[in-house]
Structures are given as C-alpha cells and as structure tokens.
C-alpha positions in Angstrom: 0.2 -0.1 0.1 2.7 2.1 1.1 4.9 1.5 -2.1 1.7 1.7 -4.4 1.6 5.6 -2.9 4.8 6.4 -3.1 4.9 5.2 -6.9 1.6 7.4 -7.4 3.3 10.5 -6.0 6.4 9.7 -7.8 4.2 9.5 -10.7 2.2 12.8 -10.2 5.6 14.7 -9.5 7.0 13.2 -12.8 4.1 14.3 -14.4 3.9 17.9 -12.9 7.7 18.5 -14.0 6.8 17.3 -17.2 4.2 19.8 -17.9 6.5 22.4 -16.8 9.5 21.5 -18.9 7.0 21.8 -21.9 5.6 25.1 -20.5 9.0 26.4 -20.5 9.8 25.0 -24.1 6.5 26.6 -25.1 7.9 29.9 -23.6 10.7 30.0 -25.0 9.9 28.9 -28.5 7.0 32.1 -28.5 9.9 34.6 -27.2 12.3 33.5 -30.0 9.1 34.0 -32.4 8.3 37.2 -31.1 12.2 38.4 -31.1 12.6 37.0 -34.9 9.1 38.6 -36.3 10.8 42.1 -34.1 14.1 41.7 -35.8 12.5 40.8 -39.6 10.5 44.2 -39.3 13.3 46.2 -38.0 15.5 45.0 -41.1 12.6 45.7 -43.3 12.3 49.2 -41.8 16.2 49.8 -42.6 15.8 48.6 -45.5 12.9 50.6 -46.8 15.1 53.5 -45.2 18.2 52.9 -47.2 16.4 52.5 -50.4 14.2 55.9 -49.7 17.8 57.7 -48.9 18.9 56.0 -52.2 16.2 57.2 -54.2 16.5 60.8 -52.4 20.6 60.9 -53.3 19.7 59.9 -56.8 17.4 62.8 -57.4 19.4 65.4 -56.0 22.5 64.1 -58.1 19.9 64.5 -60.8 19.2 68.1 -60.2 22.5 68.7 -59.5 23.5 67.3 -63.1 20.9 69.4 -64.2 21.6 72.5 -63.1 25.5 72.1 -64.2 24.4 71.6 -67.8 22.1 74.4 -67.8 24.8 76.9 -66.3 27.3 75.4 -69.2 25.1 76.2 -71.5 24.2 79.6 -70.3 28.1 79.9 -70.3 28.8 79.3 -73.7 25.3 81.3 -74.9 27.3 84.1 -73.2 30.8 83.4 -74.5 29.0 83.0 -78.2 27.3 86.1 -77.6 30.1 88.3 -76.3 32.4 86.9 -79.4 32.9 90.1 -81.9 32.1 89.1 -85.2 35.0 88.0 -87.7 34.5 91.4 -89.7 34.4 93.3 -86.5 37.7 92.2 -85.4 39.0 92.8 -88.8 37.9 96.5 -89.1 39.0 97.1 -85.5 42.6 95.9 -86.2 42.6 98.3 -89.4 41.6 101.1 -87.0 37.9 101.4 -88.0 35.2 101.9 -86.3 32.5 99.5 -85.9 29.4 99.4 -84.2 28.7 96.1 -82.4 25.8 94.8 -80.7 28.1 93.7 -77.8 29.9 97.4 -77.3 
C-alpha cells in the first residue's frame, strides 16, 4: 500500500515536472518567434529607409547634373554672344570704328 502510494506520488511529480518543462519550452519558442519577427520588421524598416535615402540621393544628383548642364549652356551662350564677329575684328584691327551689339 505504502509502496503503491509512493509510486503514485512519484508519477504525479514526474507528470508535473514534464508539464513545467513543456511550458518552459513553449514559452522559449514563443519568445524566440516574437524576437525573430521583431528583428525582421526592423530589418525591413532599415531596408526601406536605405532605399528612400538612395532614391533621394539619386534625385539630388540628377538635379545637380541638370543645373550644371544648364549653367554650362548659359556660359556658352554668353561667350558666343560676347565674341566679336570676324568682320568686326578685322575692321577693329585696321583702326576703323565698328558698331557692335556687344559694345
């Protein structure tokens, strides 16, 4: 009788320990899944931010390139406008007065 009671208590204790072990394993698995999801979400946010910054930088570079090209065109146009004509250069060299739109 006493032996049987000890065995029953031992079985109850073993069952309780098994349940506690399973509970702890479940808890760890749940925490691991939560942390994994959080890390993935943070990685996705970083990737999106990186992509946004890359696009912003590309747009700024394109604007700078357009501005530089426009400035170059404006400088060329100004230089072309400021150049005296070949005839005016020859006449000026010969000492004769010449009307020039750039004068």
